[in-house]
N, C-alpha and C positions, 0 to 999 in steps of 0.2 A: 958558112961563107955568107957574107953580106951582099944583098942586092942593093941597087941604087936607092930604091924607095925606102928600105929600112935604114940605110945610111943617112938619108935626109931626115927621117924621124929622129934618129940619134943626134944629129947635128942640132935640131931644134930643141931637143931635151937638154943637151949640153948648154945651149944658149940660155935657156930659162934658168938653169942651175947657176951658171956663171953670173947672170944678172943679179941673182940673190946672194952672190959670193958664198955659195955652198960647195962643200966637197961631195963626192959621190957617196961617201959614208953618211954624211949628214942627211942627204936626200933619202937614202935608203932607210935610215932610222925613222925619218919623218913620215914616210908612207908605208912602213912596215914590210919592207922586202930586204933581201940580202944585198951587200955591196956588189956582188957578182951580177945580180939582176940589173943594177944600174949600169954597170960596165957593159953588159951585153946589149942593153938598149942603146947606149951611146955609140957603140961600135957597129951597130946594125945587124947584130946576130938575129938569125931567122927564128929562133926559138923563144921569142918574147911574147908573153901573154897579153891579150887586149886589155884584160882587167888591170894589169900593171901600168899600161899606157894611160888608161882612164884615171888611175890614182895620181899619176904625174900631172895630167891635165887639171884635175880637181885641185891638187896642191898648189899649182902655179896660177890657177884661175885663168887658164887658157882653154880654148875649145879643142875638142878632139880633131876637128877639121884643120886647125892650125898645126897640130903635131903631125898629123898624117899627110895632109895635102899642102900645108903651107898657106892656107887661106883661113879667114875667120879671125877671131880675137887673138892677137899676138901679145906677148908678155908686156910690152911697153904701152899698149893701148890703155890699160887701166891707169897707169901713172900719168899719161898725157891727159886723159879725160878728167881725172881727179884734179889735176892742176888747173885745167881749163875751167872747170866748174866753180873753182874758188875765185876766179877773176871777177872784178866788177864789170858791169854791163858795157861800159865804155871801153874797157880793155879787151873784152870779148870781140867787140866790133873791130878794134885795131888788129886783133889776131886773125880775124876772117879776111880783112883787107890784105894783110901780109900774106896769107895763104893764097889768095887770089892772084897776087903778083907772081909768086913763085910756082904756083900750080894752076895756071889759067884753065886747063882742060876740065877742072872740077868746079869752076866758077859757075 
């Protein structure tokens, strides 16, 4: 039976997998586990090994804190930062101004 914390881990794993348009089988093959292991992780099964959660975190380049607690580096952070870093300096300034308008508490 799944508890709420394990279910949340499973939801975050599913989110990472779907962002990469991968099936459970594709993820399982990529990290060297069975399809059933991925299914168990995503449904919040209590018998998931930490080493398998670490494999998922490494594969998707997210922090363990993100998968376990929902804090830390999320899957989309890399994409955003990569795109931001490619901007010209003037465009970076515009992006900061835009963020300050919509998210003033972080200004």
